[in-house]
VEXKOLVO-861252 format. One record per residue (C-alpha): x, y, z; residue in three letters. Coordinates in pm, 1 decimal. Example, Ala and Ser with C-alpha at 12.3 -4.5 7.8 and 13.67 -1.06 7.14 Angstrom:
<atom x="1230.0" y="-450.0" z="780.0" residu="ala"/>
<atom x="1367.0" y="-106.0" z="714.0" residu="ser"/>
***
This chain:
<atom x="-5547.0" y="4336.4" z="1476.2" residu="met"/>
<atom x="-5838.9" y="4056.8" z="1338.8" residu="pro"/>
<atom x="-6119.5" y="3996.9" z="1597.3" residu="lys"/>
<atom x="-6337.0" y="3689.5" z="1643.1" residu="thr"/>
<atom x="-6720.1" y="3749.6" z="1639.7" residu="val"/>
<atom x="-7014.5" y="3572.4" z="1585.7" residu="leu"/>
<atom x="-7166.6" y="3573.6" z="1214.3" residu="leu"/>
<atom x="-7479.7" y="3662.9" z="1370.8" residu="gly"/>
<atom x="-7333.8" y="4007.9" z="1474.2" residu="asp"/>
<atom x="-7239.0" y="4106.9" z="1144.7" residu="val"/>
<atom x="-7484.9" y="3975.1" z="892.3" residu="val"/>
<atom x="-7857.3" y="3973.1" z="866.7" residu="thr"/>
<atom x="-7996.7" y="3652.9" z="764.8" residu="ile"/>
<atom x="-8294.6" y="3626.4" z="546.2" residu="gln"/>
<atom x="-8537.0" y="3340.9" z="502.2" residu="ser"/>
<atom x="-8608.9" y="3274.6" z="149.5" residu="gly"/>
<atom x="-8987.9" y="3196.1" z="36.1" residu="lys"/>
<atom x="-9197.5" y="2923.9" z="-195.0" residu="ser"/>
<atom x="-9163.6" y="3069.5" z="-549.3" residu="arg"/>
<atom x="-9483.8" y="3247.7" z="-710.1" residu="pro"/>
<atom x="-9657.1" y="3017.0" z="-933.4" residu="ser"/>
<atom x="-9634.2" y="3208.2" z="-1208.8" residu="ser"/>
<atom x="-9294.5" y="3258.2" z="-1418.5" residu="ser"/>
<atom x="-9143.1" y="3632.4" z="-1510.7" residu="gly"/>
<atom x="-8784.0" y="3766.6" z="-1558.0" residu="glu"/>
<atom x="-8650.4" y="3755.1" z="-1222.0" residu="tyr"/>
<atom x="-8381.0" y="3447.0" z="-1161.1" residu="pro"/>
<atom x="-8479.0" y="3232.0" z="-890.0" residu="val"/>
<atom x="-8199.8" y="3135.4" z="-624.7" residu="tyr"/>
<atom x="-8206.7" y="2811.5" z="-428.8" residu="gly"/>
<atom x="-7958.9" y="2596.4" z="-282.7" residu="gly"/>
<atom x="-7914.5" y="2431.9" z="-566.8" residu="asn"/>
<atom x="-7864.0" y="2719.9" z="-812.3" residu="gly"/>
<atom x="-8090.7" y="2913.7" z="-1060.1" residu="ile"/>
<atom x="-8421.9" y="2751.8" z="-1104.3" residu="ser"/>
<atom x="-8661.8" y="2890.3" z="-1333.2" residu="asn"/>
<atom x="-8762.7" y="3266.8" z="-1303.4" residu="tyr"/>
<atom x="-8992.0" y="3411.9" z="-1098.3" residu="ala"/>
<atom x="-9295.8" y="3741.0" z="-1156.2" residu="asp"/>
<atom x="-9118.5" y="3881.0" z="-840.5" residu="asp"/>
<atom x="-8831.0" y="3952.6" z="-603.6" residu="tyr"/>
<atom x="-8789.4" y="3993.8" z="-274.7" residu="asn"/>
<atom x="-8389.0" y="4071.6" z="-229.9" residu="ile"/>
<atom x="-8249.4" y="4402.3" z="-428.3" residu="ser"/>
<atom x="-7865.5" y="4416.4" z="-237.8" residu="glu"/>
<atom x="-7589.5" y="4201.8" z="-285.3" residu="pro"/>
<atom x="-7663.2" y="3888.0" z="-42.2" residu="thr"/>
<atom x="-7498.5" y="3564.5" z="1.3" residu="val"/>
<atom x="-7720.0" y="3266.7" z="-61.5" residu="ile"/>
<atom x="-7653.2" y="2976.3" z="149.4" residu="val"/>
<atom x="-7826.0" y="2617.3" z="29.6" residu="gly"/>
<atom x="-8008.4" y="2465.8" z="349.7" residu="arg"/>
<atom x="-8118.3" y="2146.5" z="295.1" residu="val"/>
<atom x="-7912.9" y="1853.7" z="265.1" residu="gly"/>
<atom x="-7633.5" y="1814.0" z="41.1" residu="ala"/>
<atom x="-7671.8" y="2162.0" z="-108.1" residu="tyr"/>
<atom x="-7542.6" y="2365.0" z="170.0" residu="cys"/>
<atom x="-7270.0" y="2619.3" z="34.9" residu="gly"/>
<atom x="-7267.6" y="2943.9" z="-18.2" residu="ser"/>
<atom x="-7262.9" y="3198.6" z="-360.8" residu="val"/>
<atom x="-7192.8" y="3516.5" z="-399.4" residu="tyr"/>
<atom x="-7485.8" y="3738.8" z="-562.0" residu="ile"/>
<atom x="-7424.2" y="4094.3" z="-687.3" residu="glu"/>
<atom x="-7710.4" y="4172.5" z="-923.9" residu="arg"/>
<atom x="-8004.1" y="4323.9" z="-780.7" residu="asn"/>
<atom x="-8331.7" y="4185.0" z="-805.8" residu="asn"/>
<atom x="-8412.4" y="3789.9" z="-767.8" residu="phe"/>
<atom x="-8624.8" y="3553.5" z="-615.4" residu="trp"/>
<atom x="-8455.1" y="3353.5" z="-314.1" residu="leu"/>
<atom x="-8587.3" y="3040.9" z="-272.1" residu="ser"/>
<atom x="-8762.6" y="2856.7" z="60.7" residu="asp"/>
<atom x="-8432.5" y="2630.4" z="44.1" residu="asn"/>
<atom x="-8224.5" y="2855.8" z="77.2" residu="ala"/>
<atom x="-8065.4" y="3144.7" z="319.7" residu="leu"/>
<atom x="-7977.9" y="3537.8" z="263.1" residu="gly"/>
<atom x="-7686.4" y="3703.2" z="389.7" residu="leu"/>
<atom x="-7621.0" y="4066.4" z="415.2" residu="thr"/>
<atom x="-7326.8" y="4253.5" z="607.0" residu="ala"/>
<atom x="-7422.8" y="4471.2" z="853.1" residu="arg"/>
<atom x="-7220.3" y="4839.6" z="864.8" residu="glu"/>
<atom x="-6859.1" y="4787.9" z="908.7" residu="gly"/>
<atom x="-6852.2" y="4419.9" z="773.1" residu="thr"/>
<atom x="-6764.7" y="4338.2" z="333.6" residu="asp"/>
<atom x="-6975.0" y="4105.6" z="237.3" residu="leu"/>
<atom x="-6755.2" y="3935.3" z="13.6" residu="lys"/>
<atom x="-6500.9" y="3888.5" z="250.8" residu="tyr"/>
<atom x="-6738.6" y="3718.3" z="506.2" residu="leu"/>
<atom x="-6831.9" y="3515.9" z="150.2" residu="tyr"/>
<atom x="-6470.0" y="3348.4" z="127.9" residu="tyr"/>
<atom x="-6499.1" y="3279.4" z="490.2" residu="leu"/>
<atom x="-6800.1" y="3114.0" z="428.1" residu="leu"/>
<atom x="-6627.6" y="2861.2" z="148.3" residu="lys"/>
<atom x="-6422.2" y="2708.8" z="389.5" residu="his"/>
<atom x="-6652.1" y="2651.3" z="625.2" residu="gln"/>
<atom x="-6741.8" y="2312.1" z="573.6" residu="asp"/>
<atom x="-7161.9" y="2393.8" z="579.9" residu="leu"/>
<atom x="-7249.3" y="2042.6" z="525.4" residu="asn"/>
<atom x="-7136.6" y="1897.1" z="820.1" residu="lys"/>
<atom x="-7332.6" y="2141.2" z="1017.0" residu="arg"/>
<atom x="-7652.9" y="2091.4" z="952.0" residu="ser"/>
<atom x="-7873.5" y="1878.0" z="1188.2" residu="val"/>
<atom x="-8123.4" y="1671.5" z="1169.6" residu="gly"/>
<atom x="-8197.8" y="1273.1" z="978.1" residu="gly"/>
<atom x="-8288.3" y="1204.6" z="614.1" residu="ala"/>
<atom x="-8343.0" y="1560.4" z="547.1" residu="gln"/>
<atom x="-8055.1" y="1755.8" z="693.4" residu="pro"/>
<atom x="-8098.0" y="2110.1" z="789.1" residu="leu"/>
<atom x="-7886.6" y="2424.7" z="809.6" residu="leu"/>
<atom x="-8057.4" y="2633.3" z="1063.8" residu="thr"/>
<atom x="-8011.3" y="3048.4" z="1096.9" residu="gln"/>
<atom x="-7932.1" y="2926.1" z="1402.5" residu="gly"/>
<atom x="-7674.5" y="2735.3" z="1356.1" residu="ile"/>
<atom x="-7536.8" y="3033.6" z="1122.0" residu="leu"/>
<atom x="-7565.4" y="3291.4" z="1409.3" residu="asn"/>
<atom x="-7284.7" y="3044.4" z="1585.2" residu="asn"/>
<atom x="-7047.2" y="3033.6" z="1341.2" residu="ile"/>
<atom x="-6713.5" y="3208.1" z="1441.2" residu="ser"/>
<atom x="-6541.0" y="3439.7" z="1182.8" residu="val"/>
<atom x="-6252.9" y="3645.2" z="1205.9" residu="thr"/>
<atom x="-6250.5" y="4028.9" z="1090.6" residu="leu"/>
<atom x="-5984.2" y="4273.0" z="1035.0" residu="pro"/>
<atom x="-6075.7" y="4611.8" z="979.7" residu="asp"/>
<atom x="-6305.5" y="4656.2" z="724.0" residu="val"/>
<atom x="-6045.4" y="4849.8" z="422.1" residu="gly"/>
<atom x="-5826.4" y="4470.5" z="520.4" residu="thr"/>
<atom x="-6148.5" y="4326.1" z="478.9" residu="gln"/>
<atom x="-6187.4" y="4478.0" z="125.8" residu="lys"/>
<atom x="-5849.6" y="4374.0" z="14.8" residu="glu"/>
<atom x="-5843.1" y="4033.5" z="56.2" residu="ile"/>
<atom x="-6163.0" y="4037.1" z="-68.5" residu="ala"/>
<atom x="-6026.5" y="4174.7" z="-398.9" residu="lys"/>
<atom x="-5734.1" y="3956.7" z="-407.2" residu="ile"/>
<atom x="-5918.5" y="3660.5" z="-435.9" residu="leu"/>
<atom x="-6194.6" y="3779.4" z="-636.3" residu="gly"/>
<atom x="-5984.7" y="3882.7" z="-926.9" residu="asp"/>
<atom x="-5825.5" y="3509.6" z="-865.3" residu="leu"/>
<atom x="-6257.7" y="3365.6" z="-938.2" residu="asp"/>
<atom x="-6286.5" y="3606.5" z="-1199.2" residu="ile"/>
<atom x="-5952.0" y="3448.9" z="-1368.0" residu="lys"/>
<atom x="-6079.9" y="3132.3" z="-1313.6" residu="ile"/>
<atom x="-6418.9" y="3238.0" z="-1456.7" residu="glu"/>
<atom x="-6230.2" y="3377.5" z="-1761.8" residu="leu"/>
<atom x="-6068.7" y="3004.0" z="-1798.6" residu="asn"/>
<atom x="-6419.0" y="2811.5" z="-1741.5" residu="arg"/>
<atom x="-6581.1" y="3028.5" z="-2013.0" residu="arg"/>
<atom x="-6257.7" y="3024.9" z="-2278.3" residu="met"/>
<atom x="-6313.9" y="2610.3" z="-2200.4" residu="asn"/>
<atom x="-6671.2" y="2636.7" z="-2300.4" residu="glu"/>
<atom x="-6580.6" y="2847.6" z="-2673.3" residu="thr"/>
<atom x="-6332.3" y="2615.0" z="-2693.3" residu="leu"/>
<atom x="-6545.5" y="2367.7" z="-2705.4" residu="glu"/>
<atom x="-6803.0" y="2503.2" z="-2901.4" residu="lys"/>
<atom x="-6571.3" y="2554.2" z="-3197.2" residu="ile"/>
<atom x="-6446.0" y="2142.4" z="-3188.5" residu="gly"/>
<atom x="-6817.1" y="2048.6" z="-3205.5" residu="gln"/>
<atom x="-6862.5" y="2292.1" z="-3542.0" residu="ala"/>
<atom x="-6571.8" y="2177.2" z="-3663.4" residu="leu"/>
<atom x="-6690.1" y="1839.2" z="-3579.1" residu="phe"/>
<atom x="-6993.1" y="1857.4" z="-3789.9" residu="lys"/>
<atom x="-6780.8" y="2047.0" z="-4037.6" residu="his"/>
<atom x="-6596.1" y="1712.8" z="-4109.1" residu="tyr"/>
<atom x="-6855.8" y="1398.7" z="-4004.3" residu="phe"/>
<atom x="-7160.8" y="1512.9" z="-4014.8" residu="ile"/>
<atom x="-7192.9" y="1776.9" z="-4299.2" residu="asp"/>
<atom x="-6926.6" y="1538.6" z="-4490.5" residu="ser"/>
<atom x="-7020.6" y="1491.6" z="-4815.4" residu="pro"/>
<atom x="-6872.6" y="1147.7" z="-4825.9" residu="asp"/>
<atom x="-7119.8" y="1035.4" z="-4477.2" residu="arg"/>
<atom x="-7286.8" y="818.0" z="-4655.6" residu="lys"/>
<atom x="-6978.1" y="567.2" z="-4792.3" residu="asn"/>
<atom x="-6878.1" y="554.5" z="-4449.8" residu="trp"/>
<atom x="-6884.5" y="198.6" z="-4325.0" residu="glu"/>
<atom x="-7035.6" y="197.2" z="-3930.7" residu="arg"/>
<atom x="-6819.0" y="-19.0" z="-3722.4" residu="gln"/>
<atom x="-6864.8" y="-102.2" z="-3367.8" residu="pro"/>
<atom x="-6714.8" y="114.4" z="-3011.0" residu="leu"/>
<atom x="-6466.6" y="-208.6" z="-2969.5" residu="ser"/>
<atom x="-6336.4" y="-162.3" z="-3329.2" residu="thr"/>
<atom x="-6188.9" y="198.6" z="-3237.5" residu="phe"/>
<atom x="-5968.8" y="87.1" z="-2956.6" residu="gly"/>
<atom x="-5924.1" y="-114.3" z="-2602.4" residu="gln"/>
<atom x="-6268.1" y="-138.9" z="-2438.5" residu="val"/>
<atom x="-6188.6" y="-163.0" z="-2060.6" residu="val"/>
<atom x="-6441.4" y="-167.8" z="-1763.3" residu="cys"/>
<atom x="-6308.1" y="-28.6" z="-1468.1" residu="gly"/>
<atom x="-6292.7" y="-200.3" z="-1120.5" residu="lys"/>
<atom x="-6303.3" y="-106.2" z="-727.9" residu="thr"/>
<atom x="-6009.9" y="-287.6" z="-567.7" residu="pro"/>
<atom x="-6071.6" y="-475.2" z="-245.3" residu="pro"/>
<atom x="-6181.1" y="-192.7" z="22.3" residu="lys"/>
<atom x="-6086.9" y="-406.6" z="318.8" residu="thr"/>
<atom x="-5716.3" y="-364.7" z="187.5" residu="asn"/>
<atom x="-5647.9" y="13.9" z="280.8" residu="lys"/>
<atom x="-5275.1" y="3.3" z="93.7" residu="glu"/>
<atom x="-5472.6" y="-13.7" z="-188.1" residu="phe"/>
<atom x="-5611.2" y="337.3" z="-131.6" residu="phe"/>
<atom x="-5465.1" y="688.5" z="-110.1" residu="gly"/>
<atom x="-5182.2" y="715.0" z="-321.3" residu="gly"/>
<atom x="-5100.1" y="902.5" z="-671.2" residu="asn"/>
<atom x="-5334.8" y="727.7" z="-872.9" residu="val"/>
<atom x="-5632.8" y="893.2" z="-1003.2" residu="pro"/>
<atom x="-5962.9" y="656.1" z="-922.5" residu="phe"/>
<atom x="-6184.5" y="777.2" z="-1179.2" residu="ile"/>
<atom x="-6597.2" y="815.8" z="-1029.9" residu="lys"/>
<atom x="-6857.3" y="934.5" z="-1171.1" residu="ile"/>
<atom x="-6868.4" y="1243.7" z="-977.8" residu="pro"/>
<atom x="-6529.5" y="1298.4" z="-1078.2" residu="asp"/>
<atom x="-6666.4" y="1359.7" z="-1414.1" residu="met"/>
<atom x="-6914.7" y="1610.5" z="-1419.7" residu="his"/>
<atom x="-6880.0" y="1929.6" z="-1627.3" residu="gly"/>
<atom x="-6527.4" y="1806.6" z="-1698.4" residu="gln"/>
<atom x="-6368.2" y="1750.6" z="-2069.5" residu="thr"/>
<atom x="-6044.6" y="1621.3" z="-1863.0" residu="phe"/>
<atom x="-6036.4" y="1441.1" z="-1544.1" residu="ile"/>
<atom x="-5751.4" y="1680.3" z="-1382.4" residu="thr"/>
<atom x="-5805.9" y="1574.9" z="-1026.4" residu="glu"/>
<atom x="-6036.9" y="1277.4" z="-852.0" residu="thr"/>
<atom x="-6180.2" y="1295.8" z="-542.4" residu="gln"/>
<atom x="-6070.0" y="899.3" z="-456.7" residu="asp"/>
<atom x="-5653.2" y="781.8" z="-568.2" residu="ser"/>
<atom x="-5507.7" y="453.6" z="-565.5" residu="leu"/>
<atom x="-5164.3" y="354.3" z="-427.2" residu="ser"/>
<atom x="-4880.2" y="183.2" z="-655.3" residu="glu"/>
<atom x="-4984.6" y="-107.2" z="-450.5" residu="lys"/>
<atom x="-5391.6" y="-50.6" z="-561.1" residu="gly"/>
<atom x="-5284.3" y="-18.1" z="-928.2" residu="arg"/>
<atom x="-5098.7" y="-320.6" z="-958.0" residu="asp"/>
<atom x="-5342.6" y="-486.8" z="-813.9" residu="tyr"/>
<atom x="-5592.0" y="-500.9" z="-1089.8" residu="gln"/>
<atom x="-5303.2" y="-354.9" z="-1410.6" residu="asp"/>
<atom x="-5579.1" y="-470.8" z="-1651.7" residu="asn"/>
<atom x="-5778.1" y="-168.2" z="-1556.9" residu="lys"/>
<atom x="-5491.1" y="56.7" z="-1622.3" residu="ile"/>
<atom x="-5614.8" y="332.5" z="-1888.4" residu="ile"/>
<atom x="-5337.1" y="538.4" z="-2007.2" residu="pro"/>
<atom x="-5365.5" y="966.8" z="-2079.0" residu="pro"/>
<atom x="-5561.6" y="1082.7" z="-2350.2" residu="tyr"/>
<atom x="-5833.3" y="772.5" z="-2284.4" residu="ser"/>
<atom x="-6235.8" y="842.0" z="-2297.6" residu="leu"/>
<atom x="-6431.3" y="763.8" z="-1997.3" residu="cys"/>
<atom x="-6816.6" y="684.7" z="-2042.6" residu="val"/>
<atom x="-7052.3" y="706.4" z="-1744.6" residu="ser"/>
<atom x="-7292.8" y="392.3" z="-1803.7" residu="cys"/>
<atom x="-7431.5" y="321.6" z="-1479.8" residu="ile"/>
<atom x="-7687.3" y="504.8" z="-1266.5" residu="ala"/>
<atom x="-7575.8" y="915.7" z="-1448.9" residu="thr"/>
<atom x="-7534.1" y="763.7" z="-1775.9" residu="val"/>
<atom x="-7370.6" y="960.9" z="-2121.1" residu="gly"/>
<atom x="-7152.5" y="1122.9" z="-1917.0" residu="leu"/>
<atom x="-6850.2" y="1168.2" z="-2160.7" residu="val"/>
<atom x="-6419.9" y="1275.9" z="-2021.5" residu="ser"/>
<atom x="-6072.9" y="1225.0" z="-2135.2" residu="ile"/>
<atom x="-5784.2" y="1120.6" z="-1886.6" residu="thr"/>
<atom x="-5542.2" y="1368.3" z="-1842.5" residu="ala"/>
<atom x="-5321.2" y="1096.3" z="-1647.0" residu="leu"/>
<atom x="-5287.1" y="762.9" z="-1645.5" residu="ser"/>
<atom x="-5548.0" y="638.6" z="-1391.9" residu="ser"/>
<atom x="-5814.5" y="328.5" z="-1286.7" residu="gln"/>
<atom x="-6197.1" y="353.7" z="-1297.9" residu="thr"/>
<atom x="-6440.0" y="185.8" z="-1093.8" residu="asn"/>
<atom x="-6714.8" y="-12.8" z="-1228.7" residu="gln"/>
<atom x="-6972.8" y="246.4" z="-1317.3" residu="gln"/>
<atom x="-6736.0" y="365.7" z="-1632.2" residu="ile"/>
<atom x="-6647.4" y="211.6" z="-1934.9" residu="asn"/>
<atom x="-6334.4" y="368.7" z="-2137.4" residu="ser"/>
<atom x="-6200.9" y="348.1" z="-2484.9" residu="ile"/>
<atom x="-5814.7" y="298.4" z="-2506.5" residu="val"/>
<atom x="-5818.7" y="452.9" z="-2856.1" residu="pro"/>
<atom x="-5624.1" y="280.0" z="-3115.9" residu="ala"/>
<atom x="-5313.1" y="502.7" z="-3299.3" residu="lys"/>
<atom x="-5533.7" y="489.5" z="-3644.1" residu="asn"/>
<atom x="-5838.4" y="657.5" z="-3462.3" residu="tyr"/>
<atom x="-5900.7" y="1041.1" z="-3320.6" residu="ser"/>
<atom x="-6020.9" y="1060.2" z="-2929.6" residu="ile"/>
<atom x="-6136.2" y="1375.2" z="-2963.7" residu="phe"/>
<atom x="-6362.4" y="1242.1" z="-3251.5" residu="tyr"/>
<atom x="-6478.3" y="954.0" z="-3052.6" residu="leu"/>
<atom x="-6502.6" y="1194.5" z="-2771.5" residu="tyr"/>
<atom x="-6793.0" y="1383.1" z="-2963.8" residu="phe"/>
<atom x="-6967.0" y="1114.5" z="-3147.8" residu="gln"/>
<atom x="-7003.5" y="1012.4" z="-2743.6" residu="leu"/>
<atom x="-7144.2" y="1348.3" z="-2659.1" residu="lys"/>
<atom x="-7342.5" y="1264.4" z="-2922.0" residu="asn"/>
<atom x="-7511.7" y="949.3" z="-2849.4" residu="leu"/>
<atom x="-7613.6" y="1019.1" z="-2470.7" residu="lys"/>
<atom x="-7993.1" y="974.0" z="-2586.1" residu="asp"/>
<atom x="-7899.1" y="641.3" z="-2732.9" residu="glu"/>
<atom x="-7685.9" y="589.4" z="-2440.9" residu="leu"/>
<atom x="-7919.3" y="641.3" z="-2187.0" residu="val"/>
<atom x="-8190.8" y="447.2" z="-2357.6" residu="asn"/>
<atom x="-7973.5" y="121.1" z="-2403.5" residu="arg"/>
<atom x="-7924.5" y="142.9" z="-2036.7" residu="ala"/>
<atom x="-8242.1" y="203.8" z="-1928.1" residu="ser"/>
<atom x="-8419.3" y="-94.8" z="-2101.2" residu="ser"/>
<atom x="-8630.0" y="-325.5" z="-1819.3" residu="gly"/>
<atom x="-8398.9" y="-207.0" z="-1506.2" residu="ser"/>
<atom x="-8455.1" y="18.2" z="-1201.9" residu="ala"/>
<atom x="-8120.9" y="142.9" z="-1249.5" residu="thr"/>
<atom x="-7968.8" y="257.4" z="-1552.8" residu="pro"/>
<atom x="-7713.6" y="14.1" z="-1636.7" residu="asn"/>
<atom x="-7458.0" y="-43.8" z="-1959.8" residu="met"/>
<atom x="-7269.4" y="-332.0" z="-1942.4" residu="asn"/>
<atom x="-6941.6" y="-350.2" z="-2146.5" residu="thr"/>
<atom x="-7054.2" y="-600.7" z="-2426.2" residu="ser"/>
<atom x="-7353.2" y="-380.3" z="-2502.2" residu="thr"/>
<atom x="-7129.5" y="-13.4" z="-2498.2" residu="phe"/>
<atom x="-6859.4" y="-232.7" z="-2715.5" residu="ser"/>
<atom x="-7109.1" y="-297.8" z="-3001.1" residu="lys"/>
<atom x="-7273.1" y="16.6" z="-3006.4" residu="ile"/>
<atom x="-7202.7" y="134.1" z="-3364.5" residu="lys"/>
<atom x="-7061.5" y="474.7" z="-3506.3" residu="ile"/>
<atom x="-6894.9" y="579.3" z="-3840.0" residu="ser"/>
<atom x="-6579.7" y="513.3" z="-3931.5" residu="ser"/>
<atom x="-6416.5" y="748.2" z="-4206.1" residu="pro"/>
<atom x="-6146.0" y="761.4" z="-4398.0" residu="asn"/>
<atom x="-5766.4" y="806.2" z="-4251.7" residu="gln"/>
<atom x="-5732.5" y="1099.1" z="-4416.1" residu="lys"/>
<atom x="-6076.5" y="1256.3" z="-4241.6" residu="thr"/>
<atom x="-5984.6" y="1143.2" z="-3882.2" residu="phe"/>
<atom x="-5614.1" y="1318.3" z="-3986.8" residu="gln"/>
<atom x="-5710.2" y="1623.4" z="-4088.7" residu="gly"/>
<atom x="-5952.5" y="1649.1" z="-3812.7" residu="phe"/>
<atom x="-5732.6" y="1557.6" z="-3536.1" residu="asp"/>
<atom x="-5486.8" y="1810.4" z="-3627.9" residu="asp"/>
<atom x="-5759.0" y="2075.3" z="-3599.3" residu="val"/>
<atom x="-5890.2" y="1983.6" z="-3309.1" residu="ala"/>
<atom x="-5561.6" y="1824.5" z="-3062.2" residu="arg"/>
<atom x="-5480.9" y="2231.9" z="-3026.3" residu="pro"/>
<atom x="-5809.0" y="2347.9" z="-2884.6" residu="leu"/>
<atom x="-5799.9" y="2012.0" z="-2638.4" residu="phe"/>
<atom x="-5501.8" y="2090.4" z="-2540.8" residu="gln"/>
<atom x="-5551.7" y="2471.7" z="-2464.9" residu="arg"/>
<atom x="-5886.7" y="2318.0" z="-2228.1" residu="ile"/>
<atom x="-5633.2" y="2103.7" z="-2061.5" residu="leu"/>
<atom x="-5388.7" y="2382.9" z="-1992.0" residu="thr"/>
<atom x="-5668.6" y="2606.0" z="-1851.6" residu="asn"/>
<atom x="-5806.3" y="2337.0" z="-1643.9" residu="gln"/>
<atom x="-5485.3" y="2247.2" z="-1484.7" residu="asn"/>
<atom x="-5458.1" y="2642.8" z="-1433.3" residu="glu"/>
<atom x="-5747.9" y="2716.7" z="-1247.8" residu="asn"/>
<atom x="-5699.8" y="2346.1" z="-1035.3" residu="lys"/>
<atom x="-5373.2" y="2602.9" z="-919.9" residu="asn"/>
<atom x="-5594.9" y="2938.8" z="-896.4" residu="leu"/>
<atom x="-5841.8" y="2708.9" z="-664.6" residu="val"/>
<atom x="-5613.5" y="2605.1" z="-456.9" residu="leu"/>
<atom x="-5360.7" y="2909.7" z="-439.4" residu="leu"/>
<atom x="-5711.1" y="3138.7" z="-374.7" residu="arg"/>
<atom x="-5805.9" y="2899.5" z="-95.7" residu="asp"/>
<atom x="-5471.9" y="2874.9" z="113.3" residu="ser"/>
<atom x="-5409.6" y="3260.4" z="47.2" residu="leu"/>
<atom x="-5715.1" y="3386.8" z="273.0" residu="leu"/>
<atom x="-5567.1" y="3170.0" z="648.6" residu="pro"/>
<atom x="-5235.1" y="3368.8" z="535.1" residu="arg"/>
<atom x="-5385.7" y="3729.0" z="449.5" residu="leu"/>
<atom x="-5606.1" y="3740.2" z="735.5" residu="ile"/>
<atom x="-5283.7" y="3615.9" z="1009.4" residu="ser"/>
<atom x="-5038.3" y="3851.1" z="794.9" residu="gly"/>
<atom x="-4852.4" y="3555.7" z="742.4" residu="lys"/>
<atom x="-4863.1" y="3724.2" z="360.4" residu="val"/>
<atom x="-4872.3" y="4080.5" z="327.0" residu="gly"/>
<atom x="-5156.3" y="4242.2" z="117.7" residu="ile"/>
***
């Protein structure tokens, strides 16, 4: 039968150190990921790294030898009879940010970690559970890498069709508003709770980070919330561009959605390729940032300025040729993203069932 113990009884926790002053060959791992390289190392065994400062609290499993653990993180190694990767998955189910203490800069201390209760079956079962969940993570990572490759292929095709084209000098430059309807998002009144919590994706900038397609959002609208501002609806395969604070993120909608006011969207006209606009706007990130940063403390590009940005307008034959080769790539990217979303849900729902025996290994 599984037993419940305190985390401090089954792991050794090591504090990180301020990184050396000179750079070297060993990666520095901190609460927010890899941060440059060090000329020395202080960890040489598989470790679960837990960020201990503010929003960086969370766990990462590292198998590689020889890395530097920075002073904004803690390193956990397993004692005999405990599988480290199993503990890693247990910690992923903990909302460690809610356990941090302090004011402006909350901290996750060794004492807090030591007193977290964890459920431990026998070590053989721990390893089997970790293997099942690890295999799912491997598939998730393979899909992610495939999507990176597919997007690089798309970028190379974009360059071939539009940057290297000998006809480029003959193409007229047109404002973005020529290529489709530009929609500035809006947040419905938050005082009306009936407007929120339904099935309509409500896109905000955090939903766009690292996402080619926006397949899920932190917040959603109800049908009432959607209908309250039905002129803000953007259909699938529309382009979202962040224009306030974090400027220049570009993503494509997977479903009929709405956005908040920090995002301008383009609903492409039928004659224009959404994939052309996607790469064109990604390549214009520096210009977008510069236009948004003029004279204000917080970068802010209004809809009028955004709509007037000019890009090349090739002929219809070129648009269609590029769309024909790019569309299958993006359809595969969307398929992989949706699969990963389902795999994450499966992985996260399996752990408690495997531990309890409701699902047999």
